[in-house]
N, CA, C and O atoms as a Tinker XYZ file with bonds, in Angstrom:
   512  protein
     1  N      0.847000   -1.175000    0.000000    73     2
     2  CA     0.000000    0.000000    0.000000    64     1     3
     3  C      0.896000    1.242000    0.000000    63     2     4     5
     4  O      1.930000    1.271000    0.666000    81     3
     5  N      0.492000    2.253000   -0.744000    73     3     6
     6  CA     1.175000    3.537000   -0.778000    64     5     7
     7  C      0.442000    4.509000    0.147000    63     6     8     9
     8  O     -0.782000    4.631000    0.089000    81     7
     9  N      1.190000    5.189000    0.985000    73     7    10
    10  CA     0.619000    6.179000    1.909000    64     9    11
    11  C      1.351000    7.498000    1.691000    63    10    12    13
    12  O      2.582000    7.529000    1.658000    81    11
    13  N      0.609000    8.572000    1.543000    73    11    14
    14  CA     1.192000    9.896000    1.333000    64    13    15
    15  C      0.692000   10.866000    2.395000    63    14    16    17
    16  O     -0.490000   10.876000    2.736000    81    15
    17  N      1.608000   11.680000    2.911000    73    15    18
    18  CA     1.227000   12.775000    3.802000    64    17    19
    19  C      1.979000   14.018000    3.354000    63    18    20    21
    20  O      3.202000   13.991000    3.211000    81    19
    21  N      1.253000   15.104000    3.133000    73    19    22
    22  CA     1.863000   16.350000    2.685000    64    21    23
    23  C      1.407000   17.535000    3.506000    63    22    24    25
    24  O      0.234000   17.652000    3.861000    81    23
    25  N      2.355000   18.414000    3.804000    73    23    26
    26  CA     2.052000   19.656000    4.514000    64    25    27
    27  C      2.593000   20.797000    3.663000    63    26    28    29
    28  O      3.786000   20.846000    3.361000    81    27
    29  N      1.722000   21.700000    3.285000    73    27    30
    30  CA     2.104000   22.788000    2.392000    64    29    31
    31  C      2.743000   23.938000    3.150000    63    30    32    33
    32  O      3.000000   23.839000    4.350000    81    31
    33  N      2.995000   25.019000    2.447000    73    31    34
    34  CA     3.641000   26.196000    3.021000    64    33    35
    35  C      2.728000   26.942000    3.965000    63    34    36    37
    36  O      1.653000   26.458000    4.316000    81    35
    37  N      3.153000   28.114000    4.373000    73    35    38
    38  CA     2.461000   28.908000    5.378000    64    37    39
    39  C      0.954000   28.941000    5.144000    63    38    40    41
    40  O      0.483000   29.281000    4.058000    81    39
    41  N      0.227000   28.587000    6.165000    73    39    42
    42  CA    -1.228000   28.495000    6.083000    64    41    43
    43  C     -1.913000   29.778000    6.501000    63    42    44    45
    44  O     -1.459000   30.870000    6.159000    81    43
    45  N     -2.994000   29.653000    7.233000    73    43    46
    46  CA    -3.827000   30.798000    7.596000    64    45    47
    47  C     -3.043000   31.818000    8.415000    63    46    48    49
    48  O     -2.491000   31.511000    9.472000    81    47
    49  N     -3.016000   32.994000    7.910000    73    47    50
    50  CA    -2.355000   34.116000    8.570000    64    49    51
    51  C     -3.047000   35.386000    8.104000    63    50    52    53
    52  O     -3.663000   35.416000    7.038000    81    51
    53  N     -2.941000   36.419000    8.900000    73    51    54
    54  CA    -3.605000   37.666000    8.515000    64    53    55
    55  C     -3.051000   38.217000    7.202000    63    54    56    57
    56  O     -3.728000   38.993000    6.527000    81    55
    57  N     -1.837000   37.831000    6.832000    73    55    58
    58  CA    -1.261000   38.326000    5.587000    64    57    59
    59  C     -1.996000   37.802000    4.353000    63    58    60    61
    60  O     -1.920000   38.414000    3.288000    81    59
    61  N     -2.705000   36.682000    4.480000    73    59    62
    62  CA    -3.428000   36.132000    3.339000    64    61    63
    63  C     -4.439000   37.118000    2.783000    63    62    64    65
    64  O     -4.713000   37.113000    1.583000    81    63
    65  N     -5.003000   37.971000    3.649000    73    63    66
    66  CA    -5.999000   38.926000    3.166000    64    65    67
    67  C     -5.376000   39.961000    2.236000    63    66    68    69
    68  O     -6.081000   40.604000    1.457000    81    67
    69  N     -4.061000   40.123000    2.317000    73    67    70
    70  CA    -3.376000   41.066000    1.446000    64    69    71
    71  C     -2.850000   40.410000    0.182000    63    70    72    73
    72  O     -2.433000   41.103000   -0.746000    81    71
    73  N     -2.863000   39.106000    0.131000    73    71    74
    74  CA    -2.295000   38.364000   -0.998000    64    73    75
    75  C     -3.414000   37.606000   -1.718000    63    74    76    77
    76  O     -3.727000   36.467000   -1.370000    81    75
    77  N     -4.001000   38.237000   -2.705000    73    75    78
    78  CA    -5.137000   37.631000   -3.399000    64    77    79
    79  C     -4.744000   36.405000   -4.205000    63    78    80    81
    80  O     -5.614000   35.623000   -4.590000    81    79
    81  N     -3.448000   36.215000   -4.473000    73    79    82
    82  CA    -3.028000   35.053000   -5.258000    64    81    83
    83  C     -2.714000   33.837000   -4.394000    63    82    84    85
    84  O     -2.403000   32.773000   -4.930000    81    83
    85  N     -2.788000   33.971000   -3.045000    73    83    86
    86  CA    -2.397000   32.869000   -2.166000    64    85    87
    87  C     -3.132000   31.569000   -2.482000    63    86    88    89
    88  O     -2.500000   30.532000   -2.684000    81    87
    89  N     -4.445000   31.619000   -2.524000    73    87    90
    90  CA    -5.237000   30.403000   -2.762000    64    89    91
    91  C     -4.904000   29.787000   -4.116000    63    90    92    93
    92  O     -4.847000   28.565000   -4.247000    81    91
    93  N     -4.688000   30.614000   -5.104000    73    91    94
    94  CA    -4.347000   30.113000   -6.432000    64    93    95
    95  C     -2.974000   29.449000   -6.432000    63    94    96    97
    96  O     -2.804000   28.370000   -6.999000    81    95
    97  N     -2.017000   30.077000   -5.810000    73    95    98
    98  CA    -0.649000   29.537000   -5.788000    64    97    99
    99  C     -0.602000   28.204000   -5.058000    63    98   100   101
   100  O     -0.066000   27.233000   -5.592000    81    99
   101  N     -1.144000   28.135000   -3.859000    73    99   102
   102  CA    -1.085000   26.906000   -3.084000    64   101   103
   103  C     -2.056000   25.850000   -3.597000    63   102   104   105
   104  O     -1.842000   24.658000   -3.374000    81   103
   105  N     -3.097000   26.258000   -4.267000    73   103   106
   106  CA    -4.034000   25.295000   -4.827000    64   105   107
   107  C     -3.390000   24.406000   -5.876000    63   106   108   109
   108  O     -3.874000   23.306000   -6.145000    81   107
   109  N     -2.315000   24.872000   -6.461000    73   107   110
   110  CA    -1.622000   24.093000   -7.481000    64   109   111
   111  C     -0.148000   23.901000   -7.107000    63   110   112   113
   112  O      0.710000   23.777000   -7.981000    81   111
   113  N      0.132000   23.878000   -5.810000    73   111   114
   114  CA     1.509000   23.712000   -5.341000    64   113   115
   115  C      2.001000   22.297000   -5.632000    63   114   116   117
   116  O      1.214000   21.396000   -5.922000    81   115
   117  N      3.306000   22.123000   -5.548000    73   115   118
   118  CA     3.863000   20.789000   -5.774000    64   117   119
   119  C      3.328000   19.786000   -4.758000    63   118   120   121
   120  O      3.049000   18.639000   -5.110000    81   119
   121  N      3.185000   20.202000   -3.513000    73   119   122
   122  CA     2.678000   19.294000   -2.482000    64   121   123
   123  C      1.238000   18.903000   -2.789000    63   122   124   125
   124  O      0.888000   17.727000   -2.688000    81   123
   125  N      0.401000   19.859000   -3.160000    73   123   126
   126  CA    -0.993000   19.514000   -3.462000    64   125   127
   127  C     -1.105000   18.672000   -4.733000    63   126   128   129
   128  O     -2.004000   17.838000   -4.845000    81   127
   129  N     -0.200000   18.885000   -5.691000    73   127   130
   130  CA    -0.187000   18.031000   -6.888000    64   129   131
   131  C      0.165000   16.598000   -6.518000    63   130   132   133
   132  O     -0.452000   15.657000   -7.017000    81   131
   133  N      1.152000   16.427000   -5.646000    73   131   134
   134  CA     1.513000   15.077000   -5.195000    64   133   135
   135  C      0.355000   14.427000   -4.448000    63   134   136   137
   136  O      0.090000   13.237000   -4.616000    81   135
   137  N     -0.332000   15.211000   -3.626000    73   135   138
   138  CA    -1.483000   14.715000   -2.866000    64   137   139
   139  C     -2.571000   14.171000   -3.802000    63   138   140   141
   140  O     -3.238000   13.188000   -3.481000    81   139
   141  N     -2.736000   14.802000   -4.930000    73   139   142
   142  CA    -3.782000   14.386000   -5.879000    64   141   143
   143  C     -3.345000   13.252000   -6.807000    63   142   144   145
   144  O     -4.120000   12.836000   -7.668000    81   143
   145  N     -2.133000   12.750000   -6.651000    73   143   146
   146  CA    -1.647000   11.668000   -7.514000    64   145   147
   147  C     -2.550000   10.450000   -7.348000    63   146   148   149
   148  O     -2.734000    9.986000   -6.223000    81   147
   149  N     -3.119000    9.918000   -8.427000    73   147   150
   150  CA    -4.143000    8.871000   -8.333000    64   149   151
   151  C     -3.716000    7.575000   -7.623000    63   150   152   153
   152  O     -4.548000    6.938000   -6.978000    81   151
   153  N     -2.467000    7.178000   -7.724000    73   151   154
   154  CA    -2.034000    5.908000   -7.152000    64   153   155
   155  C     -2.133000    5.838000   -5.631000    63   154   156   157
   156  O     -2.216000    4.739000   -5.082000    81   155
   157  N     -2.128000    6.966000   -4.939000    73   155   158
   158  CA    -2.273000    6.893000   -3.487000    64   157   159
   159  C     -3.438000    7.723000   -2.977000    63   158   160   161
   160  O     -3.495000    8.066000   -1.796000    81   159
   161  N     -4.348000    8.039000   -3.853000    73   159   162
   162  CA    -5.472000    8.889000   -3.470000    64   161   163
   163  C     -6.278000    8.310000   -2.302000    63   162   164   165
   164  O     -6.783000    9.065000   -1.471000    81   163
   165  N     -6.400000    7.010000   -2.231000    73   163   166
   166  CA    -7.187000    6.399000   -1.154000    64   165   167
   167  C     -6.506000    6.523000    0.204000    63   166   168   169
   168  O     -7.165000    6.412000    1.237000    81   167
   169  N     -5.203000    6.751000    0.214000    73   167   170
   170  CA    -4.448000    6.829000    1.463000    64   169   171
   171  C     -3.550000    8.058000    1.470000    63   170   172   173
   172  O     -2.334000    7.948000    1.629000    81   171
   173  N     -4.156000    9.228000    1.297000    73   171   174
   174  CA    -3.347000   10.437000    1.264000    64   173   175
   175  C     -3.903000   11.509000    2.192000    63   174   176   177
   176  O     -5.113000   11.657000    2.358000    81   175
   177  N     -2.984000   12.244000    2.785000    73   175   178
   178  CA    -3.274000   13.289000    3.760000    64   177   179
   179  C     -2.644000   14.578000    3.253000    63   178   180   181
   180  O     -1.497000   14.572000    2.806000    81   179
   181  N     -3.377000   15.679000    3.318000    73   179   182
   182  CA    -2.852000   16.975000    2.890000    64   181   183
   183  C     -3.428000   18.056000    3.788000    63   182   184   185
   184  O     -4.607000   18.032000    4.142000    81   183
   185  N     -2.582000   18.995000    4.144000    73   183   186
   186  CA    -3.046000   20.121000    4.942000    64   185   187
   187  C     -2.183000   21.330000    4.620000    63   186   188   189
   188  O     -1.010000   21.192000    4.273000    81   187
   189  N     -2.779000   22.534000    4.737000    73   187   190
   190  CA    -1.985000   23.754000    4.593000    64   189   191
   191  C     -1.010000   23.820000    5.748000    63   190   192   193
   192  O     -1.252000   23.269000    6.822000    81   191
   193  N      0.093000   24.502000    5.510000    73   191   194
   194  CA     1.130000   24.597000    6.523000    64   193   195
   195  C      0.763000   25.502000    7.680000    63   194   196   197
   196  O     -0.310000   26.105000    7.712000    81   195
   197  N      1.692000   25.583000    8.643000    73   195   198
   198  CA     1.458000   26.417000    9.826000    64   197   199
   199  C      1.416000   27.893000    9.472000    63   198   200   201
   200  O      1.812000   28.297000    8.378000    81   199
   201  N      0.936000   28.680000   10.402000    73   199   202
   202  CA     0.876000   30.122000   10.206000    64   201   203
   203  C      2.257000   30.745000   10.162000    63   202   204   205
   204  O      3.266000   30.050000   10.276000    81   203
   205  N      2.298000   32.021000   10.000000    73   203   206
   206  CA     3.538000   32.760000    9.806000    64   205   207
   207  C      4.551000   32.541000   10.924000    63   206   208   209
   208  O      5.749000   32.453000   10.654000    81   207
   209  N      4.104000   32.452000   12.158000    73   207   210
   210  CA     5.005000   32.260000   13.290000    64   209   211
   211  C      5.457000   30.807000   13.396000    63   210   212   213
   212  O      6.544000   30.539000   13.908000    81   211
   213  N      4.650000   29.874000   12.926000    73   211   214
   214  CA     5.044000   28.472000   12.917000    64   213   215
   215  C      4.671000   27.679000   14.143000    63   214   216   217
   216  O      5.129000   26.546000   14.291000    81   215
   217  N      3.858000   28.224000   15.029000    73   215   218
   218  CA     3.507000   27.519000   16.263000    64   217   219
   219  C      2.755000   26.215000   16.021000    63   218   220   221
   220  O      2.772000   25.329000   16.876000    81   219
   221  N      2.102000   26.083000   14.883000    73   219   222
   222  CA     1.309000   24.881000   14.600000    64   221   223
   223  C      2.147000   23.740000   14.026000    63   222   224   225
   224  O      1.620000   22.651000   13.799000    81   223
   225  N      3.431000   23.965000   13.788000    73   223   226
   226  CA     4.265000   22.969000   13.119000    64   225   227
   227  C      4.238000   21.627000   13.835000    63   226   228   229
   228  O      4.049000   20.593000   13.194000    81   227
   229  N      4.423000   21.622000   15.143000    73   227   230
   230  CA     4.419000   20.368000   15.904000    64   229   231
   231  C      3.086000   19.634000   15.751000    63   230   232   233
   232  O      3.072000   18.417000   15.561000    81   231
   233  N      1.982000   20.350000   15.831000    73   231   234
   234  CA     0.665000   19.719000   15.697000    64   233   235
   235  C      0.436000   19.144000   14.309000    63   234   236   237
   236  O     -0.167000   18.080000   14.174000    81   235
   237  N      0.908000   19.832000   13.277000    73   235   238
   238  CA     0.764000   19.324000   11.915000    64   237   239
   239  C      1.615000   18.075000   11.711000    63   238   240   241
   240  O      1.195000   17.135000   11.036000    81   239
   241  N      2.823000   18.067000   12.301000    73   239   242
   242  CA     3.668000   16.874000   12.243000    64   241   243
   243  C      2.968000   15.705000   12.931000    63   242   244   245
   244  O      2.996000   14.581000   12.429000    81   243
   245  N      2.346000   15.965000   14.068000    73   243   246
   246  CA     1.631000   14.909000   14.791000    64   245   247
   247  C      0.431000   14.409000   13.980000    63   246   248   249
   248  O      0.163000   13.208000   13.947000    81   247
   249  N     -0.283000   15.315000   13.334000    73   247   250
   250  CA    -1.428000   14.902000   12.506000    64   249   251
   251  C     -0.988000   14.007000   11.357000    63   250   252   253
   252  O     -1.626000   12.992000   11.080000    81   251
   253  N      0.102000   14.377000   10.685000    73   251   254
   254  CA     0.613000   13.553000    9.594000    64   253   255
   255  C      1.074000   12.204000   10.123000    63   254   256   257
   256  O      0.806000   11.172000    9.507000    81   255
   257  N      1.765000   12.199000   11.258000    73   255   258
   258  CA     2.211000   10.967000   11.897000    64   257   259
   259  C      1.016000   10.062000   12.211000    63   258   260   261
   260  O      1.016000    8.880000   11.865000    81   259
   261  N      0.007000   10.622000   12.864000    73   259   262
   262  CA    -1.188000    9.846000   13.221000    64   261   263
   263  C     -1.851000    9.252000   11.985000    63   262   264   265
   264  O     -2.291000    8.103000   12.003000    81   263
   265  N     -1.923000   10.030000   10.918000    73   263   266
   266  CA    -2.533000    9.550000    9.677000    64   265   267
   267  C     -1.765000    8.351000    9.133000    63   266   268   269
   268  O     -2.360000    7.325000    8.803000    81   267
   269  N     -0.444000    8.481000    9.039000    73   267   270
   270  CA     0.378000    7.400000    8.475000    64   269   271
   271  C      0.297000    6.155000    9.352000    63   270   272   273
   272  O      0.063000    5.058000    8.845000    81   271
   273  N      0.485000    6.310000   10.646000    73   271   274
   274  CA     0.469000    5.160000   11.550000    64   273   275
   275  C     -0.894000    4.472000   11.537000    63   274   276   277
   276  O     -0.971000    3.249000   11.653000    81   275
   277  N     -1.956000    5.240000   11.399000    73   275   278
   278  CA    -3.299000    4.675000   11.355000    64   277   279
   279  C     -3.582000    3.835000   10.124000    63   278   280   281
   280  O     -4.513000    3.029000   10.130000    81   279
   281  N     -2.806000    4.005000    9.078000    73   279   282
   282  CA    -3.010000    3.258000    7.831000    64   281   283
   283  C     -1.886000    2.275000    7.517000    63   282   284   285
   284  O     -2.028000    1.426000    6.637000    81   283
   285  N     -0.774000    2.389000    8.230000    73   283   286
   286  CA     0.414000    1.598000    7.925000    64   285   287
   287  C      0.208000    0.122000    8.247000    63   286   288   289
   288  O     -0.307000   -0.231000    9.308000    81   287
   289  N      0.614000   -0.722000    7.327000    73   287   290
   290  CA     0.687000   -2.159000    7.547000    64   289   291
   291  C      2.047000   -2.620000    7.031000    63   290   292   293
   292  O      2.713000   -1.899000    6.289000    81   291
   293  N      2.448000   -3.804000    7.421000    73   291   294
   294  CA     3.732000   -4.328000    6.952000    64   293   295
   295  C      3.770000   -4.300000    5.430000    63   294   296   297
   296  O      2.834000   -4.757000    4.774000    81   295
   297  N      4.819000   -3.781000    4.885000    73   295   298
   298  CA     4.954000   -3.678000    3.435000    64   297   299
   299  C      4.469000   -2.368000    2.841000    63   298   300   301
   300  O      4.624000   -2.141000    1.641000    81   299
   301  N      3.881000   -1.496000    3.664000    73   299   302
   302  CA     3.440000   -0.187000    3.161000    64   301   303
   303  C      4.648000    0.653000    2.784000    63   302   304   305
   304  O      5.725000    0.517000    3.364000    81   303
   305  N      4.452000    1.520000    1.807000    73   303   306
   306  CA     5.486000    2.467000    1.397000    64   305   307
   307  C      4.976000    3.867000    1.695000    63   306   308   309
   308  O      3.916000    4.276000    1.221000    81   307
   309  N      5.759000    4.596000    2.497000    73   307   310
   310  CA     5.348000    5.915000    2.982000    64   309   311
   311  C      6.116000    7.004000    2.236000    63   310   312   313
   312  O      7.339000    6.948000    2.109000    81   311
   313  N      5.373000    7.990000    1.748000    73   311   314
   314  CA     5.934000    9.136000    1.053000    64   313   315
   315  C      5.477000   10.394000    1.780000    63   314   316   317
   316  O      4.289000   10.558000    2.057000    81   315
   317  N      6.421000   11.285000    2.089000    73   315   318
   318  CA     6.107000   12.542000    2.756000    64   317   319
   319  C      6.593000   13.696000    1.888000    63   318   320   321
   320  O      7.635000   13.597000    1.241000    81   319
   321  N      5.835000   14.792000    1.877000    73   319   322
   322  CA     6.249000   15.977000    1.126000    64   321   323
   323  C      5.858000   17.222000    1.904000    63   322   324   325
   324  O      4.812000   17.268000    2.551000    81   323
   325  N      6.723000   18.232000    1.830000    73   323   326
   326  CA     6.422000   19.474000    2.512000    64   325   327
   327  C      7.092000   20.655000    1.847000    63   326   328   329
   328  O      8.166000   20.538000    1.256000    81   327
   329  N      6.433000   21.796000    1.955000    73   327   330
   330  CA     6.972000   23.035000    1.410000    64   329   331
   331  C      7.170000   24.033000    2.546000    63   330   332   333
   332  O      6.271000   24.229000    3.364000    81   331
   333  N      8.328000   24.658000    2.601000    73   331   334
   334  CA     8.646000   25.692000    3.560000    64   333   335
   335  C      8.419000   25.187000    4.980000    63   334   336   337
   336  O      9.023000   24.185000    5.362000    81   335
   337  N      7.581000   25.831000    5.771000    73   335   338
   338  CA     7.319000   25.367000    7.137000    64   337   339
   339  C      6.663000   23.992000    7.135000    63   338   340   341
   340  O      6.793000   23.242000    8.102000    81   339
   341  N      5.967000   23.659000    6.069000    73   339   342
   342  CA     5.418000   22.309000    5.926000    64   341   343
   343  C      6.527000   21.276000    5.777000    63   342   344   345
   344  O      6.385000   20.131000    6.205000    81   343
   345  N      7.636000   21.693000    5.165000    73   343   346
   346  CA     8.808000   20.815000    5.072000    64   345   347
   347  C      9.349000   20.497000    6.452000    63   346   348   349
   348  O      9.721000   19.357000    6.732000    81   347
   349  N      9.393000   21.506000    7.317000    73   347   350
   350  CA     9.829000   21.286000    8.694000    64   349   351
   351  C      8.903000   20.293000    9.395000    63   350   352   353
   352  O      9.360000   19.451000   10.168000    81   351
   353  N      7.608000   20.395000    9.125000    73   351   354
   354  CA     6.640000   19.485000    9.751000    64   353   355
   355  C      6.849000   18.040000    9.294000    63   354   356   357
   356  O      6.801000   17.126000   10.117000    81   355
   357  N      7.080000   17.819000    8.002000    73   355   358
   358  CA     7.240000   16.431000    7.549000    64   357   359
   359  C      8.612000   15.860000    7.922000    63   358   360   361
   360  O      8.756000   14.643000    8.036000    81   359
   361  N      9.616000   16.716000    8.114000    73   359   362
   362  CA    10.891000   16.226000    8.656000    64   361   363
   363  C     10.645000   15.697000   10.069000    63   362   364   365
   364  O     11.144000   14.635000   10.439000    81   363
   365  N      9.879000   16.441000   10.842000    73   363   366
   366  CA     9.513000   16.004000   12.198000    64   365   367
   367  C      8.689000   14.712000   12.143000    63   366   368   369
   368  O      8.885000   13.813000   12.960000    81   367
   369  N      7.781000   14.626000   11.188000    73   367   370
   370  CA     6.970000   13.414000   11.023000    64   369   371
   371  C      7.862000   12.212000   10.743000    63   370   372   373
   372  O      7.683000   11.150000   11.339000    81   371
   373  N      8.815000   12.377000    9.844000    73   371   374
   374  CA     9.727000   11.276000    9.504000    64   373   375
   375  C     10.524000   10.825000   10.723000    63   374   376   377
   376  O     10.724000    9.627000   10.925000    81   375
   377  N     10.979000   11.776000   11.534000    73   375   378
   378  CA    11.731000   11.430000   12.743000    64   377   379
   379  C     10.862000   10.634000   13.711000    63   378   380   381
   380  O     11.325000    9.664000   14.311000    81   379
   381  N      9.604000   11.043000   13.864000    73   379   382
   382  CA     8.682000   10.328000   14.747000    64   381   383
   383  C      8.366000    8.931000   14.216000    63   382   384   385
   384  O      8.274000    7.976000   14.987000    81   383
   385  N      8.200000    8.814000   12.902000    73   383   386
   386  CA     7.923000    7.507000   12.305000    64   385   387
   387  C      9.097000    6.553000   12.508000    63   386   388   389
   388  O      8.903000    5.369000   12.784000    81   387
   389  N     10.311000    7.075000   12.371000    73   387   390
   390  CA    11.503000    6.249000   12.569000    64   389   391
   391  C     11.525000    5.652000   13.975000    63   390   392   393
   392  O     11.899000    4.494000   14.159000    81   391
   393  N     11.124000    6.449000   14.960000    73   391   394
   394  CA    11.126000    5.993000   16.352000    64   393   395
   395  C     10.187000    4.827000   16.600000    63   394   396   397
   396  O     10.402000    4.038000   17.521000    81   395
   397  N      9.141000    4.711000   15.780000    73   395   398
   398  CA     8.196000    3.591000   15.955000    64   397   399
   399  C      8.408000    2.502000   14.907000    63   398   400   401
   400  O      7.579000    1.601000   14.774000    81   399
   401  N      9.508000    2.579000   14.165000    73   399   402
   402  CA     9.860000    1.528000   13.219000    64   401   403
   403  C      9.179000    1.595000   11.867000    63   402   404   405
   404  O      9.157000    0.605000   11.136000    81   403
   405  N      8.622000    2.746000   11.523000    73   403   406
   406  CA     8.002000    2.919000   10.208000    64   405   407
   407  C      9.000000    3.669000    9.318000    63   406   408   409
   408  O      9.347000    4.816000    9.599000    81   407
   409  N      9.450000    3.026000    8.260000    73   407   410
   410  CA    10.416000    3.686000    7.376000    64   409   411
   411  C      9.694000    4.514000    6.321000    63   410   412   413
   412  O      8.576000    4.203000    5.910000    81   411
   413  N     10.362000    5.563000    5.904000    73   411   414
   414  CA     9.833000    6.475000    4.897000    64   413   415
   415  C     10.551000    6.197000    3.585000    63   414   416   417
   416  O     11.777000    6.270000    3.514000    81   415
   417  N      9.790000    5.880000    2.556000    73   415   418
   418  CA    10.347000    5.585000    1.240000    64   417   419
   419  C     10.960000    6.826000    0.596000    63   418   420   421
   420  O     12.041000    6.763000    0.010000    81   419
   421  N     10.256000    7.957000    0.713000    73   419   422
   422  CA    10.743000    9.202000    0.122000    64   421   423
   423  C     10.274000   10.383000    0.963000    63   422   424   425
   424  O      9.146000   10.422000    1.453000    81   423
   425  N     11.190000   11.349000    1.112000    73   423   426
   426  CA    10.895000   12.593000    1.812000    64   425   427
   427  C     11.205000   13.710000    0.827000    63   426   428   429
   428  O     12.369000   14.007000    0.560000    81   427
   429  N     10.151000   14.331000    0.285000    73   427   430
   430  CA    10.296000   15.356000   -0.739000    64   429   431
   431  C     10.139000   16.717000   -0.068000    63   430   432   433
   432  O      9.101000   17.025000    0.518000    81   431
   433  N     11.196000   17.524000   -0.168000    73   431   434
   434  CA    11.200000   18.816000    0.514000    64   433   435
   435  C     11.364000   19.951000   -0.484000    63   434   436   437
   436  O     12.270000   19.939000   -1.317000    81   435
   437  N     10.483000   20.918000   -0.387000    73   435   438
   438  CA    10.554000   22.120000   -1.202000    64   437   439
   439  C     10.848000   23.290000   -0.271000    63   438   440   441
   440  O      9.954000   23.751000    0.440000    81   439
   441  N     12.075000   23.772000   -0.266000    73   439   442
   442  CA    12.493000   24.910000    0.537000    64   441   443
   443  C     12.118000   24.761000    2.017000    63   442   444   445
   444  O     11.437000   25.629000    2.563000    81   443
   445  N     12.553000   23.666000    2.679000    73   443   446
   446  CA    12.197000   23.471000    4.083000    64   445   447
   447  C     12.927000   24.474000    4.980000    63   446   448   449
   448  O     13.967000   25.020000    4.612000    81   447
   449  N     12.366000   24.697000    6.147000    73   447   450
   450  CA    12.981000   25.601000    7.115000    64   449   451
   451  C     13.349000   24.816000    8.369000    63   450   452   453
   452  O     12.981000   23.650000    8.512000    81   451
   453  N     14.072000   25.457000    9.268000    73   451   454
   454  CA    14.517000   24.866000   10.519000    64   453   455
   455  C     13.335000   24.308000   11.311000    63   454   456   457
   456  O     12.245000   24.879000   11.285000    81   455
   457  N     13.549000   23.191000   12.016000    73   455   458
   458  CA    12.482000   22.569000   12.789000    64   457   459
   459  C     12.292000   23.191000   14.165000    63   458   460   461
   460  O     11.453000   22.714000   14.929000    81   459
   461  N     13.026000   24.221000   14.508000    73   459   462
   462  CA    12.866000   24.817000   15.833000    64   461   463
   463  C     11.523000   25.533000   15.919000    63   462   464   465
   464  O     10.987000   26.012000   14.920000    81   463
   465  N     11.000000   25.592000   17.127000    73   463   466
   466  CA     9.711000   26.229000   17.362000    64   465   467
   467  C      9.932000   27.545000   18.090000    63   466   468   469
   468  O     10.900000   27.694000   18.837000    81   467
   469  N      9.051000   28.482000   17.876000    73   467   470
   470  CA     9.152000   29.800000   18.506000    64   469   471
   471  C      8.647000   29.729000   19.945000    63   470   472   473
   472  O      7.696000   29.009000   20.252000    81   471
   473  N      9.293000   30.479000   20.800000    73   471   474
   474  CA     8.787000   30.644000   22.176000    64   473   475
   475  C      9.050000   29.477000   23.100000    63   474   476   477
   476  O      8.412000   29.387000   24.149000    81   475
   477  N      9.951000   28.588000   22.764000    73   475   478
   478  CA    10.296000   27.500000   23.677000    64   477   479
   479  C      9.295000   26.372000   23.685000    63   478   480   481
   480  O      9.345000   25.526000   24.578000    81   479
   481  N      8.373000   26.322000   22.716000    73   479   482
   482  CA     7.391000   25.232000   22.649000    64   481   483
   483  C      8.120000   23.915000   22.415000    63   482   484   485
   484  O      7.703000   22.871000   22.916000    81   483
   485  N      9.175000   23.966000   21.677000    73   483   486
   486  CA    10.029000   22.814000   21.380000    64   485   487
   487  C     11.231000   23.366000   20.655000    63   486   488   489
   488  O     11.183000   24.505000   20.190000    81   487
   489  N     12.264000   22.643000   20.540000    73   487   490
   490  CA    13.445000   23.160000   19.856000    64   489   491
   491  C     14.086000   24.263000   20.665000    63   490   492   493
   492  O     14.457000   24.037000   21.817000    81   491
   493  N     14.230000   25.449000   20.103000    73   491   494
   494  CA    14.942000   26.544000   20.747000    64   493   495
   495  C     13.988000   27.579000   21.306000    63   494   496   497
   496  O     12.903000   27.799000   20.769000    81   495
   497  N     14.398000   28.201000   22.372000    73   495   498
   498  CA    13.624000   29.287000   22.961000    64   497   499
   499  C     14.169000   30.617000   22.455000    63   498   500   501
   500  O     15.359000   30.725000   22.157000    81   499
   501  N     13.331000   31.606000   22.356000    73   499   502
   502  CA    13.779000   32.929000   21.946000    64   501   503
   503  C     14.715000   33.548000   22.978000    63   502   504   505
   504  O     15.496000   34.439000   22.645000    81   503
   505  N     14.648000   33.088000   24.223000    73   503   506
   506  CA    15.460000   33.669000   25.275000    64   505   507
   507  C     16.779000   32.950000   25.487000    63   506   508   509
   508  O     17.598000   33.426000   26.273000    81   507
   509  N     17.023000   31.836000   24.832000    73   507   510
   510  CA    18.286000   31.103000   25.053000    64   509   511
   511  C     19.225000   31.223000   23.881000    63   510   512
   512  O     20.323000   30.667000   23.910000    81   511
């Protein structure tokens, strides 16, 4: 079985109201195109990325992890893709999957960013 989980670039943020092309650009992003690939359509997960600050990154990584683990069986092939902050989320997802013995066949990253979280939620704190 093929399983896909994708997290796109920056999601809901107040800046979207100033960028009328946002929905058009992300609607046809590489991650969303991969999500729509027919061979894994029955087992695919897609979500817009975290907001501008990135506080949702950990939760999106957990959602992708939960999705994959909930469908994984022996012999499954897992594919992850992420853009920008979504790339950081799927890197985190891959690390979590490794810890439970689920290997990732491919990790496709489009301009990923650092996995650190703002404000000491995880990773680095702004004060340290």
